[in-house]
N, C-alpha and C positions, 0 to 999 in steps of 0.2 A: 504493500499500499504506500509506503513512504517514497518508493521509487516511481509510483504512478503519479502522486501528488507531490512534485518537487518544489512547487512555490504556490503560495496563497496570496490572494489580494489582501489588502488591509482590513476589508470587511470581514473576509473569511477568517483571517487571523485573529481578529477581535472576538468573533463568535467562538472559535475554538478555544481561546484563551479565557473567555468569559470576562472580557473587559470592554471598553468602548474604542471605537476607531480613533477617537481623539488621543486615548492613552497610547495606542500603538505608535501613532505618528510623533507623539511627544518623546517617546523613547528615543526616536532617531533624531528629531529636529533639535532637541534640548541635549543630546548626547548623554542620556542618563545612564547608559551602560558603557562598559570599556569600549574604546574604538575598535580593537580587534574583533570584539565580539559583534559589534554593530556591522562591520564589514563582512563577516562570515554568515550573518542571519538575515540581513536586508539585501534585497537586490534592486537596483535602479535600472529601468528601462525606459528611455525617453523621459516622458513626464510621469510615468507610472512607477509605483513602488510595490514590491513583493516582499514576502516573508518566507523563510524557511519553516517547514512544519514543525521541526524540532525546537525552533526558537520559541514557539508558542508556549512550551512549558516553562521557559526562562521568563517570558512575559507575564504568564499567569502566577508564577512565584513571586516575581518582584512587586506586583500590585497586592496580591492577597495577603502578603506579610507586612505590608507597609505600617500597620498599627501595632505590630508585635516586635518588629526588628528595626534597628537604625538602618539608614542607607549604607553605611560602612559595613554593617554585618551582612546585609543582603548582597551586597557587591562581592565580599569576600567569598560567600557561599557560591555565588554564580561564576565567579573566575575559577573556583576550584573544581567545580562539577560540570560546567558547560561541556567539556570534551566527552564526559561520560553520558550526559544527556543526549548529545548528538549521537553517540554510539547506539544508545538504546533504540533510537528511531531508524538509523541507517544500517546497523549491522544485521546480516542475515539471522544472527542468533540473538536478536535484540530482546527475546523473552527469557534468555538465560543470563541472569545476573543475580549476584548475592544480595542479601537484604541490605547490606551496608554500602552497596555500590554507589548509591546516590545520596549518601549521608556525608555531611560536611562537619568535621570536629575541630574545634579550636577552643579548648577548655577555657572556661566551663560551657562554651557554647556548643550545641549539637543541633544541626539542622538537617532535616530529611526532606529532600525534593521529591521523593517517590509519589506522594499523593497529587502533586500538581502534574507530574509526568503521566500517571496512570489516567487522571481526568482528562488531560488534553488528548491522549491516545484514543480514549473512548469517544470523544467528540469529534475527533479527526476522523474516525471510522464512520460516524453518523454523517459527517459532511460528504465523505466519499460515497456513501450509499445514496445520500440524497441527490448529489449530482449525477450519479449513474441512473437514477430513476428518472430524470427529466430529459426529454428530448425535444429538439427544435427541428421540425420537418416543413419545408415550404409546402408540401402537400396536405398538411394537417393544420387547419385554422391559420393558413398563411404564415406558418413559421412561428406562431405563438408557442412559448414553452408549455408543454404539456406533460402529464404523467405518462410514462411509457405504458403503451398497450391500451391507452385510452384517448379521448378527445377532451379531457378535463384539464383546463388551464390551471397550472400549479399556482399562480398568484391569486386566482379566485378561491381556491381552497385555502391558501394561507391567510387571505383577508377575512375569511369566515372565522378561522382560528383566533385572529386579532381581535374580532368584535366580541369573542367570548362565547361563540356558539359551541354547544356541546358536541363532542366527537359524533355521538349518537345522531345528533340532528344533521351534522354534515354528511354522514354515511347515508341518511335517508335522501338527501339531495343528490348524493353521487353514490349510488349502490355498487358501482363497479370498483370502489376503492376499499381498501383495508384500513384499519386504524393506524398501522405503521405508516402507510403511505400519507395519511393525513398529517401525522406528526412530522414525517420528513419533508412534507411540502412546506410546513411553517418554518422548519430549520433552514431549508434552501432559500426561501424568500429573505431570511435575515442575512444569509451569507452572500446572496446574490440579489440586491435590491433591483426592483424593475427600474428600467431607464425611462427617460422622458418625462414630461409633465404629468401630473395626475389627471385622470380622465375627469371631464366636466360632468356634473350631474345633469341628468335630463329634467325638465320641468315636470311636476306632479301631473298626472292624468287629468285632462279637462283645463289646465291652467294655460294661459296665453299672455304674451307680452302685450301690454295696451299701449305702452310708450316707450322709447328707447332714447328719449332726450336727457342728455346729463345736465344736471344743475351744477354750475360752477360754484366752487367753495367761496364763501363770503370772507374777504380779507379782514384780518383782524384790525381793530381800530387803533389808530396811531395815538 
């Protein structure tokens, strides 16, 4: 999986690391991590910025422990364990490592990065499955992203989840879907936000525009 997903957009990285896109960009723009780590974890292509999947674990750890550890303590742990974190994601035997492989010790400090790594790996797998589930075919709804094997637009399903509609209600509307597909659709929409301007809402049935004359704003009194 790590070799298939060799780079993530900042939106994808933020979702996988459970932080905001602003947080991801701040790390790079404000040089909050050691320079050599930034160079190895971030990729610049033209005006776009991408993140290595393994770096999401570092990002997650950095922000999750902000209230418990000082910046110095976090950076020490990151600098010492970053090569191991990378190996966990990139090595063919990434599942075979001892319990203390991701533990940083500097008496009396002892920090375990394994929880952040495990969580990121799980969310990375969800992202991989979500992206694999969505297809864009010019022959299906003019290329609108749909859930594979259906004609159901993925962003329509995600919008229903966002509105708080129960999964059972969404399945009633889209009986061809499974609960897992509904959850993955919502996950996909957060990782890959729809492009373009929001759709304009149609007028309620029976309503009509009676005047389109704009009234100029009254200037404030001098």
